[in-house]
N, C-alpha and C positions, 0 to 999 in steps of 0.2 A: 134287396134287389129292387130296382125301379121298374115301372110298368113296361117301358119299351125296350129294356134290356132282356126281358124274359123271352126265352125260346120255347118251342113246342115241348121240349123235354122238361123245362121248368114248370110249364103249365100242367104237364102230366103228373108231376110230384104234388103240386098244389091241389090238383083235382083228383087225387087218389081216392078210389072208392066210387067215383062218379062214372056214369056210362062213358065208354071210350069216345063217343062222338062229341062230348062236351069240350074236349081240348081244342079240336078244330073249330067248333062253334064259337068259343071264346076268342080264339086267335083271329078269326075272320071278323068278329065283332070289333076287336080293337083296331084292326087295320082296314079291311074292306069297308066297314061301316063307320069308322072313326068314332066308335062309341066308347064311353066310359063304362066300366062294369055295372054301375047303377042304372045305366040306360039300356041294358041288354034285357029286353022284356021277354025274350025266349029262354031266359035262364031263371031258375027259381030265386025268389027274393033272398033266401038265406044264403045262397051261393053267391049272389051279387055282393052281399055284405062281406063275405069271406074274401072275395077277390079284391074288393076295395082295400081291405086291410093288408092283404098279402102283396099287392102290387101298387104301391103308392106312386104318385107323380114325383118327378125329380126337380121340377122347376116351379117356383112360386113367383107369381107376378108381383114385381115391385112397383112397376109403373107402366102405364099404357099412354102413348102420345099419338095423336092423330093429326095429319095435315093433308094438303092437297084436296080439300073438300071431301075428306073421308077416304080418299083413294090410297093413302099411305098410312100404315100403322106400324109403330115401333113399340116393341115390348122390351122392358128390362126385367130379367129374371134373376131372382136369388137362388143360388145353389145351396145344398145342404151344408156345405162347409163355409159359407159366408161369401164366396166369390159371386161375381155378377157377370152375366152375359147378356147380349142383346140380339134380337132378330127383327127383320123388317118385312112386312107384307106390302106388296105393291100391286094394285089393280089397274089394268089397262083395258082398252076396249076389246083387244084381241087375246089377252092372256092374263093370268094371275100368277105372280111370281113371289116366292119367299126367298130372302137372303138369310142364310143361317151361319151360325158360328160353330167352329170346331175346337176352339180352345178358349179358356178364360185368359184373356190377355194375349200377347204375342211376343215372341222372342226375335222377330226379324228386324225390328228397330228402324223401319223405313221412316225417313225424316219427316214426311208430310202426312203421316197416318196417326190419328189419335190413339188407336189401339196399340201401335208399336211404341208410342211415346210412354205408354203406361207400363210396359214390361209384361213378362209372362208369369201366370199363376199356375195353371195346370191344364192337362189334357181333358177333353170331354169324353165321356163314354159314348158308345154307339147309341144307347137309349136316350141320352141327353140331347144328342143331335137329332134323332128321329122325333123326339117329343116336340121340338121346335116346329117341325114340319106339320105334325098332326095338329098342333094347336092353331097354326096358321090356316090349315085346310078347314078346320072347323069354323074359324072366324070368317073365312071367305064364303061359306055357304049362304045362298044356294048355288053360287058359282063354284066351279071345280078348279082346284089348284092345278095349274098346268106345268109350271116351271120351278125348279129349285136351283139356286146358285150358291155354291160354297164360297162366298165372298164376304162373310161377316168377320167376326173377331177371330184372329188366329190364322196360322198357315196350315191349310188342309193336308199338304204333303208331309208335314212334321207330325201328323197324327194319322198316318196312312191307314192302319188297320181298322181303327174305329170309323174313320171317314168312309172307307170302302164298304165296311159292314153296314153302315147306314145307307149307302147308295144301293146296295143289294136289297135291303129291306124295303126301301122306297119303291124300287122297281118290282120286286117279286111279290110284295104283300100289299103295298098301297096302290100298285098298278100304275105308277108314273112311268112315262116313256124315258128310256135312258138318253135319248136324243134331246130331251128337254132338261137334262141335268148337266150343269157346268161346274167343273172343278177349277178353281183359281190357284195359282202359285206364283211366288216371286221368282221361281226358277230353280226349285230343288230337283236337281237332275236325277238322283236315285228314284224319287217319286215318279217323275215322268217316265223313266224306264220301266218301273213296275206297272204303270198305267198302260203301257204298250201291250202288256200281256193279259190285260183284263178283257173278258169277252163282251162286256156291256159297252155299247158305243156312246159313252158319255163325251161331252165336249171338254176341251182343254183351253184354258185362258191363262196366258202368262202376263203378269204385271211387269211390263218392260220399262216404260217411262224415260228411257234414254238408250240410244244405240251406239254409244261409245263407252268404253270401260271406265274412264276417269269420271265422267259425269254420273254414270249409273251407280258406281260404287259410292258416290256421295249421297245419292237418293235412296239406293237399295243396297245396304252394306253386304248382303249375302252374295252380291256380285263378285266380291273379292274371293269367295270360295268357288263359285261357279260362274266364271266370266263368260262374256257373250259368245266367244267362239265355241266353247264347250256346250253352252246352252243351245246354240244354233244346231250343233250336231245332234243333240238329243231330240230337239224339235223336229229336225228333218227325219230322223229315224221314226219318230212317232207318226208323222204324216205318211211316210212311205209304207209303214207296217200296218197302219189302221185305216187309212183313208178317211179319218175323222177330221172334223173341223178344228183348226187351230186359230186362236185369235190372240192379238196383243192388246193389252190395256195400256193406255197412255194418258196419264193425268197431266193436262196442259198447265204449266206454271209460267206465269208472265215473266219473260226475259230469261228463263232458265232452260226450258226445253221446247220452245215454240219458235225457234229461229229457222231461217232457210237452210242452214246447215243441218238442223235436226230433221227437217223434211227429207233431205237427201240421204242422211244416214239411216233413217227409219225405212225409207223406200228400198234402199239397197239391202237392208237386213231382212225385210219382210218378203221381198219378191221371190227369192229362191225357195222360200218355205210355203209359198202360196197362202200366206197368213192374212186373215182379216184384221183390220185395225179398228179398234173401238176407242175413240177419243172421249176423254172425260174432263170437262172443265173442272179445275181443282176446286174442291170444296174446302172452306176455311176450317182450320183446326187451331186451338189456342197455342200450341207449342211450335207452330211453323208459320212465322209472321211474314209470309209473302202472299200475293194474290193470284187468283186464277187468271188465265189468259182471257182478255176481253172477247165477247161473243163474236165480233166481226173478224177477229184474228183466228178464232177457232174455226169458223167457216172457211176462211182462206186457207188455213192449214189443211183442212179436209179436202178442199178442191185441189190443192197442189198434189196431195198424195194420189187422188183419183186420176189426175192427169198423168201420173207416172205408173198407172196400171194397178194401183193398190186399192182393193175393196175397202171402203172406209165408211164408218157410221159415227155419228156424234150421239153419245148417250144423253138421253133426256134426264136432267137432274131432278130427282125426286127426294123430298124430305129434308132438304138442307137446313130449313129453318127449325127443324126439331132434332138436328144432329143425327139424321138417319141416312144421310147420303154416303156415297163411297168414301172410305177413309175416315169417317167421323164417329164410328162406333167405339164407345168407351164407357167406363162407369159413369152413369148420368149424374150431373149436378145442376140443378136449377134449369132444366130444359123447358123452354117455353112451348106453348101449344095447347091443344085441347087434351085434357088429361082425364082418365077414368081409372079407377082402381077396383 
């Protein structure tokens, strides 16, 4: 059992014979205080050693790469079975965000995404997801981690139970606001419908990238199973039932989905859903040899959407030179940048 998969019941077994308050003391140490067992000075030294042995970490740092003058850090982690995942910490003036993975690899096969090009290896456990957040929160200190986005490697809705288990632990035990947690999906409708029933007011982000079925099926093959009309129905039900924020992610690809027609189609699709549009200049990946939309065209695209009543932002690109930006996470090979191990 790894450290962050353990529940109170598991700690009760490990701490058998200890005073009853020890279980809650250790649990709060792990989460509220972000402490390793060896750092819990309110616990006897012999017990700290026992906890370290009984509750090992599940992620081993393979590589750490830093960019943006230290404001962006990407970790590549080795899992016990030899798979590799990545997560990214981004520090801004007003917030500190970590982007976490939910799977080793991804089965969605989106053509412009490095993770999708590499294929699917396995699901991550709740603890493996939570550990990424805890490690990022510790690295961010003395600043407090404020936001978590499930936009790393993998499709969160395809690992729903572990993903939502991690969300609950982040909210209930790490004390993160549910409104600062965003779940991204390529449009897995059953997952969206399950999310409607969740009591925690997390945000939903749909990776749209095209608003007609022919083009979207080329970019996001899952569209063939869950086409735009059905996806729109699920999103409308989500908005009406939860009153939570819905956003569409749109990676702008030069000459592919940045035309005047795309503006009209996206505006017509987003308007009845009251969706926020987040434009992302495409980040380069080795297996998708097209370029992102030039910056002046990105701004023109955004202004055209706003003129049609669509709330639109342009995502600031962070970490692209260390393959840490949106769509670039994959098993690292020869990544440039400032490295520490």
